[in-house]
N, C-alpha and C positions, 0 to 999 in steps of 0.2 A: 937762661930762660926757665921759668918755672913750668912744671908740668900742669897739663889741663886736668882739672878735678871734676869727677862725676860723682854726684851724691844721689843714691837711690834711697828715697824716703818711704818707709813701710809702716803699716799699722800696728804690727806686733812682732814679738821676738821670733816666733815660728816662721813667719813669712820672711824676716830678715835672714834667718839661718838658712832657709831654703834657697834664697837668692844668692847668698854668699857661696853655698856649695855648688850651685849651677854655674856661677861665674868662674869659680876656681876650675871647674871642669872644662868649660867653654874656652877659657883663655890659657889653659895649661899652667896655672899658677902653682908654685911649690906649696903655698899655704893659702887657705881660704881667707878672704877678707873678713875682718872681725866686725860683727854687728856692734853698733854703739847706741845705747839708749839716750834719748834726748827728751827731757821733760818739757812739756809745754809750759810757756810763761804763765806764771799765776796759778798753776795747778798743783795741788798737793797730793792728789790721788795718783797712786802708782799706775793705775789703768790709763791715765791721761798722759801718755808718752808716745813718742814716734821712735822708730828704730831706723838707724842710718847704716847703709853699707857704702863706704867711701872707696873710690878707685882713682888713682892718679895715672894718667897717661904719660909715657916716656916723652921727654922733649924731642922735637924734631932734630935729626942728626945723630941721635944716639942709636946704638945697635939695637935693632928690633923695633925701632920707633914706627916704621911704616906698618909692620904687622900689627903692632899694638893699637895703632890708630884705627885700623880696619876692624879689629876686634872690639874696640870701644865705640862703635857706631852709636851715635845718640839715639837714633830712632829704635835700634834693637834694644838698647838699654831701657829706654822709656817703655817699650812694649813689655819687656820682662818685668819692670816694676809694676805696670798696670795690670798684668795677669795676676799680681799678688795684692791688688787694691792699693797700690802706691803710686809714686810719680818720680820723675828724674829731675834734679837740679843740677846745673852746671856752674862751677865756680872758678 
C-alpha cells in the first residue's frame, strides 16, 4: 500500500521554509521536509512559481503509523498552509 501524500502549496520560498520548519518540529522529524519550487505552466517569470512542501504518511500497519496519521490531520495541515496564504492538496 502506498503512503498517503499531503502537499502544502505555498506562495513563496520564505513561507515554504517556515512551514517546513514548523512541520519538522511538530512531527518530530529528523530532517525538515525540503521545499520544492514548481513553476506555473506557461510562465517564464521566476516570480510566478508556487512552493511545495510534501509529506508522506506511513502506510497503515507500519510502526508509528497511527501516531503519524494523527499528526498529519488534514484539517491541521490545511490551517497551517492557510496561515501562510497557501492551501493543502492530498494525493
